MIKE-257820 format. One record per residue: x, y, z of N, C-alpha, C in turn. Coordinates in steps of 0.2 Angstrom, whole numbers, plus 5000, padded with zeros to 4 digits. Layout:
BEGIN
XYZXYZXYZ ...
//
This chain:
BEGIN
510551135338511251175338511651145343 512351135341512751105346512951155351 513351135356513451175362513951235360 514351225355514751285353514351335350 513951325346513451375343513051405348 512751365353512351395358512751445362 513351425364513751475369513951535365 514051525359514251595355513651635355 513051605354512351645355512251675362 512451635367512351665374512851715375 513451705374514051755377514251805372 514051795365514251845360513651855355 513051875358512451885354512551945350 512251935344512251995339511652035340 511052005342510452035343510152005350 509752045354509452015360508752035360 508351995362507652005363507552005371 507252065373507152065381506352055382 506151995384505451985384505251995391 504752045392504552055399504852125401 505052165397505352235399504752275402 504952315407504452355411504652425412 504152465412504352535414504252555421 504152505425504052505432504752495436 505052545439505652545441505752495447 505252465450505252415455505252345453 505252335446505252265443505852255440 506052185440506652165437506652175429 506052175426506052195419506252265418 506252305422506552375422507252375423 507452345429508152355431508652315427 508452255425508952215421509052245414 508452265411508552295405508952355405 508852395410509252455411510052435412 510152385416510852365416511152345409 510752315405510952295399511152355394 510752405395510852465391511452495393 511452505400511952545403512652515402 512652445402513252405402513652415395 513352445390513752455384513752405379 513152365379513052315373513052355367 513452325362513452355355513052335350 512652275351512152245346511552275347 511052245344510352275344509952245349 509552285353509152255359508452275357 508052225357507252225356506852215362 506652265365506152255371505452235369 505252185373504552155371504052165377 503552195376502952205381502352205378 501852165380501152155377500852225376 500952275381500652335380500952385375 501452365372501752415367502052475370 502052525366502252595369503052595368 503352635373504052645372504352645379 504952625379505352625385505852685385 505552745388505952805388506252815381 505852815376506052835369506252775365 506252715368506452655364505852615363 505652595356505052555355505052495358 504452475361504352405364503852375359 504052315357503652275353503152235357 502552225354502052195358502152115358 502452085353502552015353503252005350 503551945352504151925349504151925341 503551905339503451895331503551965328 503452015331503452085328504252105327 504652075331505352095330505652075323 505852125320506052115313506652075312 507152075316507852045315507851975318 508351935315508451875319508751885326 508651845331508851855337509251795340 509851815343510251755345510051735353 509851795357509751775364509151815366 508751775370508151795373508251805380 508151855383508151865391507351875393 507151825397506451815399506351835406 505851885407505751905413504951915414 504551865413503851865413503651825418 502951825421502751785426502751715424 502851665429503051595428502551565423 501851585424501351555420501451565412 501751615411501851635404502451615401 502951585405503551555402503451505397 503051455398502951405392502751435386 502251475386502051505379502651555376 503051585381503551625378504151585375 504251525378504751475376504551455369 503851435368503651415361503751475356 503651535358503851595353504551595352 504951585357505651585355505851525350 505551475351505751415347505451435340 504851465339504651475333505051535329 505351575333505851625330506551605329 506651535331507351515330507851535334 507651555340508151585345508551525348 509251525347509551475350509751475358 509651535361509851535368509351575372 509151555378508751595382508951595389 508951655392509051665400508351675403 508151625407507551635411507651655418 507551725419507651755425507051735430 506451725428505851705432506051645437 505751655443505751605448505151575449 505051525453504451485454504351425451 504951385450504951325447505151265452 505651225450505851165454506051185461 506251245462506451265469505851265474 505251265471504651275475504251215477 504451155473504051095475503851065468 503351015469503150975464502751015458 502351065460502051105455502551135450 503051175454503551205450503951165446 504151105449504551055445504151035438 503551025439503151005433503151065428 503051125430503051185425503751185422 504351175426504951175423505051125418 504851065419504851015414504551025408 503951055409503551085403503951135398 504251175402504651225398505251195395 505551145398506151115395505951075389 505451035390505150995384505051045378 504751095379504651145373505351165370 505751185375506451215373506751155369 506751095371507151045367506851035361 506251035360505851015354506051075349 506151135352506251195347506951215346 507451175349508151185349508351245352 508051265358508251315362508651295368 509251315370509551305376509451355381 509351325387509151375393509651385398 509751445401510051465407509551475412 509551435418509051445423508551385423 507951405424507651465427507851485434 507551535437507751555443508451575443 508651625439509351645438509351725439 509951745441510051825442510251845435 510451805430510651825424511351805422 511651845417512251825414512651895412 513251885412513751945409514251915405 514351945400514951925395515351995394 515951985394516452045393516652055386 516652005382516852005375516451975370 516451995364516752055362516452125364 515852115366515452175368515152165374 515152205379514852185386514152175386 513952115388513252095389513052095396 512752145399512652145406511852135408 511652065407510952055408510952015415 511052055420511052035427510652085431 510552055437510152095442510652145445 511352135446511752175449511852245445 511952295449511852365446512552385444 513152375448513752405446514052375439 514352415436514652405429515252355430 515252295427515852255428516352275424 516952255426517652265422517852205418 518052215412518252165408518952135411 518952065410519552035413519551965412 519951925416520151855414519751805419 519351825423519051775428518351765426 518151695425517451675424517151655431 516551675432516151655438515551615436 515451555438514851515437514551505444 513951525446513751515452513051485452 512851435456512251405457511751455461 512051505464511651555467511751625464 511251655463511251725460511551775465 511351765471511551805477512351805478 512551735478513251725479513651755473 513451745467513751765461513851845461 513351875463513351945464513851965469 513851935475514351955480515051945478 515251885475515851875472516051925467 515651945462515751995457515952065460 515552085465515652145468516352145471 516552095474517252095477517752095472 517652065466518152075461518152145458 517552175458517552245456517952295460 517852285467518152325472518952315471 519152255469519952245469520152255462 519752285457520052295451520152235447 519852175448519952115445519352105440 519552095434519052095428518752025427 518152025425517751965423517751955416 517751895414517751875407516951855405 516751805409516051785409515751775416 515151785417514751775423514151745421 513951685425513251655424513051635430 512351645432512051615437511651555434 511851495436511551445433510851425435 510651455441509951445444509751365445 509151345442508951285444509251225439 509651255434509951205429509451155426 508951185424508451135420508751105414 509151145411509551125405510251125406 510551175405511251185406511551185413 512051145414512251135421512951165422 513251165428513951185429514451155424 514351095423514851055419514851085412 514251105409514251125402514551195402 514451235407514851305407515551295407 515751245411516551235412516851205405 516451165402516751145395516851205390 516351255390516451305386517051355389 517051365395517651405398518351375397 518351305397518951275395519251295388 518851305384519051325377519051405376 518751445381518751515380519351545381 519651575376520351615376520351675381 519751695382519651755387519751745394 519651675396519551655403520251625405 520551655410521151625413521051585420 520551605423520351575430519551555430 519351505432518651485433518451485441 518051525443517751525450517051495450 516951445454516351415455516051415462 515351435462515051425468514551365467 514551315471514151255469513851225476 513151215475512751185481512651115480 512651085474512551015473512750995465 512850935464513050915457512550855456 512350845449511950795447512350735444 512950755442513350705438514050725440 514250695446514850705449515450675445 515350625441515850595437516050635431 515550665428515650715423516050775425 515850795431516150855434516850845435 517050785438517750765439518150765433 517850735428518250725421518450785418 517950835418518050905415518550945419 518450945426518850985430519550955430 519650895430520350865430520750885423 520350895418520650915412520750985412 520351025414520351105414520951125419 521051095425521551115429522251105427 522351065422523051065419523251125415 522751175414522951235410522651295414 522051285417521751345420521551325427 521751365432521551355439520751355440 520451315444519751315446519751325453 519451375455519351395462518551385464 518451345469517751325471517551335478 517051365479516651375485516051335486 516051285491515451245491514951265496 514351265494513751285499513451215501 513051215507512751155509513151105512 513751125515514151075518513951045525 513451075528513151045534512451025533 512150995538511450965537510951025535 510951085539510551135538510651175531 511251185530511451215523511251175517 511251105518511051055513510351065512 509951075517509251075516509051145513 509451195515509251265512509451265505 509951225503510151225496509651195491 509351135494508751105491508151155489 508051195494507451235493507651305489 508351315489508551375485508551365478 508951315475509051295468508851225466 508551185471508451115470509051075469 509551095472510251055471510251015477 510450955476510550905481511350905483 511450925489512150925492512350865495 512850825493513050765495513550775501 513850715503514350715508514950765506 515050815511515650865510516350825510 516350775514517050745514517150715508 516650685505516750655498516950705493 516550755493516650815489517350845489 517550855495518250885496518850835493 518750765494519150725492519150725484 518550735481518550735474518850795471 518850855475519150915472519950905473 520150875478520850865478521150825473 520750765471520950725465521050765459 520550815458520550855452520950915452 521350925457521750985459521351045458 520751045461520351105461520551145468 520551205468520751245474520051255477 520051225483519351235487519451285492 519051335493519051385497518451385502 518551415508517951415513517551475513 517751535510517451595510517451635503 517051675502517051725496517751755496 517951785501518551825502519151785500 519151725502519751675500519751665493 519151655490519151655482519451715479 519251775481519551835478520251835479 520451825486521151825487521651775483 521351715482521751665478521751685471 521151705468521151725461521651785460 521651835464522051895464522751875464 522951825468523651805468523851775461 523451735459523651695452523651745447 523251795447523251845441523851895442 524051905448524551965449525251935450 525351875451526051845452526251785448 526951775447527151725443526951655446 526851605442526751535444527451515448 527251475453527851445457527651385460 528151335461528051275464528351265471 528851305472529251295478528951325484 529151305490528851325497529351365501 529951385499530351425503530251495503 530051525508529751595509530251645512 530451695509530751755512530251805515 530351825521529951875524530351935525 530051995522530352065523529852105527 529952125533529452165537529752225539 529252275540529452345543529352345551 529052285553528952285560529052205562 529252195568529452125570528852075571 528252105574527752065576527452025570 527352065564527052035558527551975556 528151995556528651945554528551875558 528451885565528451825569527851785567 527251815567526651775566526651755558 526951785554526951765547527451695546 527951695550528351635550527951575553 527651595559527151535562526651515557 526351555553525851535548526151495542 526651525540527051485534527151415537 527451405542527651335545526951295546 526451325548525851295549525551265542 525651305537525451285530525951235527 526451215530526951175527527451205523 527551275524528051305520528751325524 529251325521529951335525530151415525 530451425530530751495531531451485532 531851475526532551455527532951515530 533451495534533951545537534351585531 534551645533535051675528535751655529 536151645524536851635525537251695527 537851675530538251725533538451775527 538551755521538651805516538151845514 537551825514536951865513536851915518 536951895525536851945530537451995529 538051975527538552025527538352075521 538052055516537852105510537352155513 536852125517536352175519536552215525 537152195528537352245533537652305530 537852305524538152365521537652425520 536952405520536552465519535952465524 535952415528535352415533535652435540 535252465544535452495551535752435555 536152445560536452395564535952355568 535352375569534852345573534352305569 534452285563534052245559534152175561 533652125560533652065563534152015561 534552025556535051975553534751905553 534151895551533851825550533251835545 533051775543532351775540531851755545 531351795547531151855544531651915544 531651955539532052005539531652065542 531852085548531452145551531952205550 531652255546532052315544531952365550 531452355554531352405560531252475558 530652485554530452545552530952585548 531152555542531652585538531552655536 532052695535531952765534531952775526 532252725522532252735515531952685511 531652695505531352645501531852595499 532452625497532952575495533152525500 533052535506533152475511532752415509 532152435507531652375506531852345499 531852385494532052355488532652325487 533152345490533852315490533852255494 533452245499533452185503533052135499 532552145495532252105491532752075485 533052125483533552105477534052055480 534352075486534852025488534551955490 533951955492533651885494533551845488 533251885483533051845476533651835472 534251875473534851865469535251805472 535251805479535851765482535551715487 534951695486534651645490534151595485 533951545488533451505484532751515486 532551575488531851585490531451575484 530851555485530351545480529851605480 529751635485529251695485529451745491 529251805491529351855496528751875499 528651875505528151915508528351985511 528052035508528252105510527752135515 527952145521527452165526527552235528 526952275529527052335532527052395527 526852385521526752445517526252495519 526252555517525652595518525752645524 526152635528526252675534526552745532 527052745528527352805525526852855523 526452835518525952875515525452895520 525152855524524652865530524952925534 525552915536525852965541525953035538 526153035531526253095528525553125527 525053095525524453125524524153155531 524253115536524053145543524453205545 525053215543525453275544525053335540 524853325534524553375530523953395533 523553345536522853365539522853385546 523453385549523553405556523353475558 522953485563522853555565523353585569 523853545571524453575575525053585571 525053565565525653585561525553625555 525853685554525753725549525853695542 525353695538525353655531525953675527 526153735527526753755523527353735525 527453715532528053695534528153615534 527653575532527653505532527453475525 527153515521526853485514527453455510 527953495509528553465505528753405507 528953395514529153335516528653275516 528053295517527453245516527353215509 527453265504527353245497527953205495 528553215498529153175496529053105499 528753105505528653035508528152995504 527653025502527052995498527352975491 527753015488528053005482528552945482 528952935488529452885488529052815489 528452815493528152755493527752735487 527552785483527252775476527852745472 528452765472528952745468529152665470 529052655477529152585479528652535476 528052555475527552515472527752495465 528052545461528252525454528852485454 529352495459529952455459529752375461 529252365465529052305467528752265460 528352305456528152275450528752255446 529252295445529852285441530252215444 530252215451530552155454530252085452 529552095452529152035451529352005444 529352055439529452035432530252015431 530652045434531352035433531551965436 531251945442531451885445531051825443 530451845441529951795439529651755446 529651785451529451755458528951805461 528551775465528051825468528351865474 528151925474528351975479527652005481 527351975487526651985489526652045495 526352095493526252155498525752135503 525852145510525352145515525352215518 524752245518524652315520524152315526 524252355531523852355537523152375535 522652355538521952375537521852445537 522152485541522052555541522252585535 522752565531522952585524522352565519 522052505520521552485515520952535516 520852565522520252605523520352675522 520952695520521152765518520752795513 520352845514519852865509520152915504 520852935505521152985501521352965494 521553005490521752995483522452955483 522752955489523352925490523352845492 522752825492522652755495523152705491 523552675495524052635492523852565489 523252545492522952485489522652495483 522352545482522052565475522552565470 523152595472523652605467523952535465 524052495470524252425468523752385464 523152395466522552365462522652385454 522752455453522752475446523452455443 523952435447524552405444524452335443 523952305445523852235444524152195449 524352215455524652185460524152175466 524052115468523552105473523852115480 523552155484523852165491523352135496 523652125502523252085507523252125514 522652125518522652165524522852125530 523152065529523352035535523851975532 524351955536524751895535524351835533 523751825537523351765537523051755530 522851815527522551815520523051795515 523651835516524151825511524451755511 524551725517524851665517524351605515 523751615517523251565515523251565507 523151615504523151615497523851585494 524351605497525051585494525051505495 524851475500524851405501524351375496 523751395495523351365490523551365483 523851425481524151435475524751385474 525151385479525751345478525551275477 525051245481524851175480524551165474 524251215471523951205464524451195459 524951235459525551235454525951175455 526051155461526451095463526051025460 525451025461525050965459524850965452 524951015448524651025441524950975437 524550935433524750885428524950925422 525350895418525550925411524850925407 524750975403524250975398524350915393 523750885392523850825387523950755390 524050755397524250695400523550655400 
//
């Protein structure tokens, strides 16, 4: 079967055989099967266990041969010694795709490498393509959720694909996407890559209409030239965000014992990524920050930044950070200052950064953005200091020294005004086709109430940041990607 057919069976299976299902809640054969059922998969699932019986009312087949239906995908969670025989059964059943969760192969040394080679030889003779072994599993959002992974939380459908050579890192990345309401299209832990490698998944994701962004965690590559060729082609139409593990001598050794990946010179790898216009990040959070900005804001290539802040200090450090990243903070013209003088208090900064000095009305914020985007050549706006209005109003209502009936009306008015502001920001982004990026203090991120402004923005599809450093770092990475992007077909 060609790769196209294999990937259809992997990510869009009509029937799944789960080989090694368990009723013991402490085993992966229990938990991954539970996640698959709970995730909402709409096709047929056939659990296989030599003991037979049932899995809480669902029949367990003793052998794969007993399964009456054709099977597109096998999920294998059996002891490593049984994997070769299991693979022979998959080949005999004509199953095109298998995910081998089981560990204990090439990551453990020569004996494990020989066992892995045996499994691969059987699979190739039988026309089965393999994910893994030593993988935490895979997830596909479309057309029906397939959550055959170790992670417990239900993933949200969306446009970000995640390919990770580490199951642990793939889980951590995905949990952060869940927290920020960023949906995933496909997720795969490539494990030891006995058969399918990162490059194979990338080729599929390049054609996948459901995927808008590809996020990679890589410890090592076996075919750097092929990776470069594919990445250079993909980045003309889809951003690729990459986090590299094994950049130091200790980490490189850990990578070898983890997935068997050989991590080469990081300086060479960094240069390679730049040539391919891959967005290279240093942390998981930078990956999520960058993906969120791409998904929530219009594309832009310019580097002229307007800063609108409710307090002066954030404006100062943001200007410093922008300059450090090679971005410009253009001055405001006299005519623009005169227009803003009409509605801003006399103590505003009269310069970029625009310090509104704790504005009393939402309109001061939105009108300032309108003036800047209408009458200057700014390419993006950093909006600093949202959240304080809602936080202050909520604390009024919870205060033991203020009678609730005397303050509740004003508090709810203030909360409502800031909620209205969020909607207006979304409208401005659409109207001007330029990024307006909200930066909100950490205290508002941590607000446990129903009024949490960050959660509201996440639901609106607008990524917010808890510090200027986060926002400006993401802004600089994304701006460079769009600036360097080659036309498709070149």
